[in-house]
Structures are given as C-alpha cells and as structure tokens.
C-alpha positions in Angstrom: 24.1 -2.9 -6.2 27.7 -1.8 -6.2 27.0 1.6 -4.8 24.8 0.1 -2.0 27.5 -2.4 -1.2 30.2 0.4 -1.3 28.3 2.4 1.3 28.0 -0.6 3.6 31.8 -1.2 3.2 32.5 2.4 4.0 30.5 2.0 7.2 32.2 -1.2 8.2 35.7 0.2 7.5 34.9 3.2 9.7 34.1 0.9 12.6 37.1 -1.4 12.2 39.8 -1.4 14.9 42.8 0.7 14.4 45.1 -2.2 13.7 44.5 -5.4 11.6 45.8 -8.8 12.7 49.3 -7.7 11.8 51.8 -10.0 13.6 54.4 -7.2 14.5 54.1 -5.5 17.8 51.9 -2.4 18.1 54.8 -0.2 19.1 56.7 -1.2 15.9 53.7 -0.3 13.8 53.4 3.0 15.7 57.0 3.7 14.8 56.0 3.7 11.1 53.8 6.7 11.6 55.0 9.7 9.5 56.9 7.5 7.0 56.1 7.3 3.3 55.2 4.2 1.3 55.6 4.3 -2.5 53.1 2.1 -4.4 53.1 1.4 -8.2 50.0 -0.3 -9.5 47.9 -0.7 -12.7 45.5 2.1 -13.6 41.9 1.7 -12.4 43.1 -1.1 -10.1 42.1 -0.1 -6.6 39.0 1.2 -4.9 39.6 4.9 -4.9 36.5 6.6 -3.3 34.8 7.4 -6.6 31.2 6.3 -7.1 30.7 6.1 -3.4 33.3 3.4 -3.0 35.8 3.1 -0.2 39.0 5.1 -0.6 41.4 2.3 0.2 44.6 4.4 0.2 43.1 7.1 2.4 41.8 4.3 4.8 45.3 2.9 5.0 46.8 6.4 5.7 44.2 7.2 8.3 44.5 3.9 10.1 48.3 3.7 10.3 49.5 7.3 9.8 51.7 6.3 6.8 51.7 8.5 3.8 51.2 6.7 0.5 52.6 8.0 -2.9 50.5 6.1 -5.4 51.5 5.9 -9.1 50.0 3.8 -12.0 51.2 2.1 -15.2 49.3 0.7 -18.1 51.2 -2.5 -18.9 53.9 -4.7 -17.5 56.5 -3.7 -20.0 56.1 0.0 -19.3 56.4 -0.7 -15.5 59.5 -2.9 -16.0 61.2 -0.3 -18.2 60.5 2.5 -15.7 61.9 0.4 -12.8 65.0 -0.7 -14.8 65.8 2.9 -15.7 66.7 3.5 -12.1 65.1 6.9 -12.0 62.3 5.9 -9.5 62.2 4.0 -6.2 59.0 2.3 -5.2 58.3 0.0 -2.2 55.4 -2.0 -3.7 54.6 -3.0 -7.2 51.8 -5.2 -8.6 53.0 -7.0 -11.8 51.6 -10.0 -13.6 52.8 -13.5 -13.2 55.3 -13.7 -16.1 56.8 -10.4 -15.2 57.2 -11.4 -11.5 59.1 -14.5 -12.7 61.4 -12.2 -14.7 61.9 -9.7 -11.9 62.8 -12.6 -9.5 65.3 -13.9 -12.0 66.8 -10.4 -12.3 67.0 -9.9 -8.5 64.6 -7.0 -8.5 62.3 -8.2 -5.7 62.7 -8.7 -1.9 61.5 -11.8 -0.2 58.4 -11.3 1.8 58.1 -12.3 5.5 54.7 -13.9 5.5 54.8 -14.1 9.3 54.1 -10.4 9.1 51.1 -11.1 6.8 48.6 -13.2 8.9 45.8 -12.4 6.4 47.7 -14.5 3.9 45.6 -17.3 5.3 42.8 -16.2 2.9 44.8 -17.2 -0.2 43.8 -20.8 -1.0 46.1 -23.6 -2.1 45.0 -23.3 -5.8 46.8 -19.9 -5.9 49.9 -20.9 -4.0 53.1 -22.4 -5.3 52.4 -21.2 -8.9 55.1 -21.5 -11.5 56.2 -17.9 -11.4 56.9 -18.0 -7.6 56.9 -21.7 -6.7 57.9 -21.1 -3.0 55.6 -18.1 -2.5 58.6 -16.1 -1.4 58.2 -12.9 -3.5 54.6 -12.3 -4.2 51.0 -12.4 -2.7 48.1 -12.8 -5.2 45.9 -9.7 -5.7 43.7 -10.6 -8.6 43.2 -13.3 -11.2 41.5 -13.4 -14.5 41.3 -14.1 -18.2 41.5 -12.1 -21.4 38.3 -12.1 -23.5 36.9 -10.5 -26.7 34.6 -7.6 -26.0 32.1 -6.6 -28.7 29.4 -4.0 -29.1 26.0 -5.7 -29.8 24.6 -2.6 -31.4 27.4 -2.7 -34.1 27.9 -6.5 -34.4 25.1 -8.6 -35.8 26.3 -12.0 -34.6 28.2 -12.9 -31.5 31.9 -13.8 -32.4 33.4 -17.1 -31.4 36.9 -16.6 -32.6 39.8 -14.1 -32.3 39.7 -13.9 -36.1 36.9 -11.3 -35.6 39.8 -8.8 -35.0 40.9 -9.3 -38.6 37.3 -8.8 -40.1 37.5 -6.3 -43.0 33.8 -5.5 -42.4 34.8 -3.7 -39.3 37.7 -1.7 -40.7 38.4 1.3 -38.5 36.3 -0.1 -35.6 38.7 -2.6 -34.1 40.8 -2.0 -31.0 44.0 -4.0 -30.2 46.3 -4.4 -27.2 49.1 -1.8 -27.2 51.6 -4.2 -25.6 53.5 -7.1 -27.3 52.8 -10.0 -24.9 49.0 -9.7 -25.1 48.9 -8.9 -28.8 51.2 -11.8 -29.8 49.1 -14.1 -27.6 46.1 -13.4 -29.7 47.9 -14.1 -33.0 49.4 -17.2 -31.4 46.0 -18.4 -30.3 44.7 -18.0 -33.9 47.7 -20.0 -35.2 47.4 -22.7 -32.5 50.7 -21.8 -31.0 52.2 -21.9 -27.5 52.4 -18.5 -25.9 55.8 -19.3 -24.5 57.4 -20.8 -27.7 61.1 -20.1 -28.4 61.1 -20.8 -32.1 62.2 -17.7 -34.0 60.4 -18.8 -37.1 57.1 -19.2 -35.2 57.3 -15.8 -33.6 57.9 -14.3 -37.1 54.8 -16.1 -38.4 52.8 -14.6 -35.5 54.2 -11.2 -36.3 53.1 -11.5 -39.9 49.6 -12.2 -38.8 49.7 -9.1 -36.6 50.9 -7.1 -39.6 47.9 -8.4 -41.6 45.7 -6.9 -39.0 46.9 -3.5 -40.0 44.7 -3.8 -43.1 41.6 -3.2 -40.8 43.3 -0.1 -39.3 43.3 -1.3 -35.6 43.6 1.3 -32.9 46.2 0.2 -30.3 45.0 1.0 -26.8 45.7 0.5 -23.1 43.5 2.4 -20.6 42.0 4.4 -23.5 39.8 1.4 -24.1 37.4 2.4 -21.3 36.3 5.6 -22.9 36.3 4.1 -26.5 34.2 1.1 -25.7 31.9 2.8 -23.3 31.1 5.6 -25.8 30.4 3.1 -28.6 33.4 4.1 -30.8 34.5 0.5 -31.6 32.9 -2.8 -32.4 35.6 -5.2 -31.1 38.3 -5.1 -28.4 40.4 -7.7 -26.6 40.7 -6.9 -22.9 40.5 -8.3 -19.4 37.2 -9.7 -18.3 37.2 -7.6 -15.1 37.4 -4.4 -17.1 34.6 -5.6 -19.3 32.3 -5.7 -16.3 33.3 -2.1 -15.5 32.6 -1.0 -19.0 29.3 -2.8 -19.2 28.1 -0.7 -16.2 28.4 2.3 -18.5 27.4 0.8 -21.8 24.9 -2.1 -21.6 25.3 -2.8 -25.3 28.7 -4.5 -24.6 29.1 -8.2 -24.4 32.1 -10.6 -23.9 33.1 -14.0 -25.1 36.1 -16.2 -24.5 37.2 -17.2 -28.0 37.4 -20.9 -28.9 41.1 -20.8 -29.8 41.9 -20.2 -26.1 42.8 -17.2 -23.8 45.4 -16.1 -21.4 44.8 -16.8 -17.7 46.8 -14.5 -15.4 47.6 -13.7 -11.8 48.6 -10.2 -10.7 50.3 -10.1 -7.4 51.7 -7.7 -4.8 55.5 -7.6 -4.5 58.1 -5.7 -2.6 60.9 -4.2 -4.6 64.6 -4.8 -3.9 66.2 -2.0 -1.9 62.9 -0.8 -0.3 63.5 1.6 2.6 60.2 0.8 4.3 59.8 -3.0 4.1 57.8 -3.4 7.3 55.3 -0.8 6.1 55.2 -2.6 2.7 54.3 -5.9 4.5 51.7 -4.0 6.6 50.2 -2.6 3.4 50.0 -6.1 1.8 48.3 -7.5 5.0 45.9 -4.6 4.9 45.0 -5.3 1.3 44.2 -8.9 2.4 41.9 -7.7 5.2 38.5 -9.3 4.2 36.6 -5.9 4.1 39.4 -4.2 2.1 39.7 -7.1 -0.3 36.0 -7.1 -0.8 36.0 -3.3 -1.4 38.7 -3.7 -4.1 37.0 -6.6 -5.7 33.6 -4.8 -5.9 35.2 -1.7 -7.4 37.7 -3.1 -10.0 35.5 -6.0 -10.9 38.4 -8.5 -11.3 38.2 -12.0 -10.0 39.6 -12.3 -6.5 41.9 -15.1 -5.2 40.7 -14.3 -1.7 38.4 -16.8 0.0 36.7 -14.1 2.1 35.6 -12.5 -1.2 34.7 -15.2 -3.7 32.9 -17.4 -1.2 30.8 -14.5 0.1 27.2 -14.8 -1.3 26.8 -11.0 -0.6 29.6 -10.2 -3.1 28.1 -8.6 -6.2 30.0 -11.0 -8.5 29.5 -14.1 -6.5 29.8 -17.1 -8.9 29.8 -14.7 -11.9 30.1 -16.7 -15.1 32.8 -14.5 -16.6 35.0 -14.0 -13.5 34.6 -17.5 -12.0 33.9 -20.0 -14.7 34.2 -23.7 -14.0 37.7 -25.1 -14.1 38.5 -26.4 -17.6 35.5 -24.7 -19.2 37.7 -22.7 -21.5 41.1 -23.3 -23.1 43.7 -21.3 -21.3 47.4 -20.7 -21.3 49.7 -18.9 -18.8 52.5 -16.6 -19.7 55.9 -17.7 -18.6 59.1 -15.6 -18.5 60.7 -15.7 -21.9 64.5 -16.1 -22.2 66.4 -12.9 -23.1 66.9 -13.8 -26.8 63.2 -14.4 -27.2 62.3 -11.2 -25.4 64.6 -9.2 -27.7 63.0 -10.9 -30.7 59.5 -10.2 -29.5 60.4 -6.5 -28.9 62.0 -6.2 -32.3 59.1 -7.9 -34.1 56.6 -5.7 -32.2 58.3 -2.6 -33.5 58.0 -4.1 -37.0 54.3 -4.7 -36.5 53.7 -1.2 -35.1 55.6 0.5 -38.0 54.2 -1.8 -40.7 52.3 0.0 -43.5 49.9 -2.5 -45.2 50.0 -3.0 -48.9 47.0 -4.9 -50.2 48.8 -5.8 -53.4 51.3 -7.9 -51.5 49.1 -8.9 -48.6 49.3 -12.4 -47.0 45.7 -12.1 -45.9 44.4 -14.8 -48.2 47.3 -17.0 -47.1 46.2 -16.9 -43.5 42.4 -16.6 -43.9 41.5 -18.0 -47.2 40.0 -16.2 -50.3 39.2 -13.0 -48.6 37.0 -14.6 -45.9 37.7 -15.2 -42.3 38.8 -18.8 -42.2 39.7 -21.2 -45.1 37.6 -24.1 -46.2 37.8 -25.9 -42.8 37.6 -22.7 -40.7 41.2 -22.9 -39.5 44.5 -21.3 -40.2 47.9 -22.8 -40.5 49.1 -24.4 -37.3 52.7 -24.9 -36.2 52.5 -28.4 -37.4 51.4 -27.3 -40.9 54.2 -24.7 -40.9 56.7 -27.5 -40.1 55.5 -29.5 -43.1 55.8 -26.4 -45.3 59.4 -25.9 -44.1 60.3 -29.6 -44.5 58.9 -29.7 -48.0 60.7 -26.5 -48.9 64.0 -27.9 -47.7 63.4 -31.1 -49.6 62.6 -29.2 -52.8 65.6 -27.0 -52.4 67.9 -30.0 -51.9 66.4 -31.7 -54.9 67.0 -28.6 -57.1 70.5 -28.3 -55.8 71.2 -31.9 -56.7 69.7 -31.4 -60.2 71.8 -28.3 -60.8 74.9 -30.1 -59.5 74.4 -33.1 -61.9 73.8 -30.7 -64.8 77.0 -28.7 -64.1 79.1 -31.8 -63.6 77.8 -33.2 -66.9 78.7 -30.0 -68.8 82.1 -30.0 -67.2 82.8 -33.6 -68.3 81.6 -32.8 -71.8 84.2 -30.0 -72.0 86.9 -32.2 -70.7 
C-alpha cells in the first residue's frame, strides 16, 4: 500500500508547477537559486526516496534551485547541545514542544513571517496557540504523536498494560530503554503517578531511584538503534514513538503496541528557524513547501507519524487514515505534555540521569521490593507509591524525628538537673 501510494505521489510531484503558493514575488524566489539551506532534523524523519518514496529534499532542490545540507540528530538534548556549542549554523531545526519553549526563552529562534507561508492554512486550530508557542510566532507543526510500549508477541505471552513491564525480571537482558533523560524519567514518573513537569527535588530523586532499579534487568539504552533491534527480534519490550512502531511493524509483524494505563507523553514536533539564519526567506519557502498537501502526505506516508495537516489526516486515501494508534479519540488515553523545566530542575535532571546511567545494581541493597512489592511487579493493590504516599512518609518521618529529638532533649535536661 505504501509503495503504491509513494509511486502515485512521485508522479503527482513531477507534474506540480514550479512554484507553490508562496506569497513572495517570483523574482525574489528566483534570486534564491544557488543559495544553500541548512536543515537539522530527527533521523528517519523525512521521505528520502528509499522504498520507492518521494525524495522530498531532492524535490525541493530541483524545484527551487536551492541546495540543502541535511543533518540529523537522535534526541532533543543532543540537538540542543550541538546548537549551543556554537560550532554549527543551521537555518531550520525541528525540535519537540518543550525544547521549542526552551529555545524561545533563550532567544535561539527567529520569528516566522507566516504571510510567507500560505500553506499554514492547513494547520487546524487544535494545533495552534499551544503552550510552548502561544502566539504561533516561532514554530509550525510538523508531526504529532504519543509514546507507547512496543512488545514482541513471539517473546511475550501476554499483552502488557503497564510501564512496569520494563522492570520485569523475567525479561532481563531483553528490555530496551530511552537513551535520553526526559523520555526515560517520564516513564518512571508515570509509574509513580507523578507530573512530568514537577519541580520537587525529592520527587525527581524518587523517579531516579526507580530508574536505577531498572538496571537490575540490564536494559539497553537506545535511540535510533531501536529500529534494527526490534525489527530483528532482539528485544521483548521497548518504549518508543507510535509512528516509529508502525515503521518497525512493516519489517516485523510480530511487534505490537499498547498505550500503558498509567499514561503517556503527547508531543508536537515543529519546524523552526534559528536565530541568525542567513537565508530566512529560503527557510520560510522550505516550511511552506513542507506544508504543500502532496509533500506533507509523502512525509506522513513515509515516516508514519500522525500529521497535524488537514490535507493529510482527512484524506481517506491516506494509508493511516483514522489509524487507531496515530489518531485515537480525544481523551481515550491519559496523556501529559512536556513543558520547559526551569534551569535548576534541568540541571538536577541531568545530574540524576548521569547517576542512573552510571549506577551498578546491587541486589543485596535493592529497593525493588519497596517499589514493586515482594519480588513481583506491583504490590498487593497493583500500584506503587504515589507522590501523595511519599508526602505521608516524609511527614511521618519528620514527626517521628521531632518526637525523638524532644525525648532526647528531656532526657539530657533531666540528667543535667540531677547533676546540679
């Protein structure tokens, strides 16, 4: 189905007019010929001509005569660090929502002139004015989606319903885990019933302890390596993005996906223009090109992520039209969005993540039973300690400490008076 559709798209693209509905005069666009545009995007995140798909970058270059230098990253934090280092200069970058919010706050992005992007009309109201860019000044949505739990049905006897499967000792050595702190902590926070955007240092430390406990099952931390590992049947469980699951399933029909009952992250990835770009007009031309209905459809078909483009998701010819994983009913699953964390919390998360990655598990001093009960996944009522429960523990601990201090004080004072 995808290959047939890709061939159709390639034919349609070849017959499209030279210019899209770009609002700038044709002579201004013509003046961009021979210039270079630098694009920084996630890996496996654009239709690239493989598997008979449309080569979107080549199509842009051929249509407008603008050369594109295209590089990829595997997570938001890697992208951010590279840009902050100052050693590279890109025009366009495609981060996730919370990272866009951070980059706006740190003056890393240019405002986009939407009058130069007439195809923005295909972005519906539900994806406008979102918290990370409330005035729609710095970003244009590219994809949306949720994180789910992928599992191999040939290795797992019963479909999981909880993130706690990633701590199951029965699958030691066969569990993959996100190799970035924000997504990894979100899974632990989901299990613990916590807010993904909490600022409590104690709560982040509890989530870190739970991630350390996962080291008992020898998880393999992955980014794009997950594709080969899950497609080849090397692992039983892996948390990842639903769109990528659909790509993997094409190559391994034994794979399945669930959205765990504790809740999942809902995200938006969007196209942005970096501060100091030397080719802003070409960058806006590229964004408008990516929103062209045929180009947007080609990308959605190839990368398998949900599209925020009305010309895509309302098209009954689209391969994933009304797909249950990409386009579930609103409110069907518990979701949380990532927000930009304050600098203190970001530093804490980074430090705790280093602790997690460097942690060597010691079964003799493990907190596994504390989190999950007597060696089983889940305690007597199938839950783990929530933030509220932790608060009670802390309050009781403080109360006991105060009582002991008072008893000691009374005893010492009594002994002192006896001596006097």
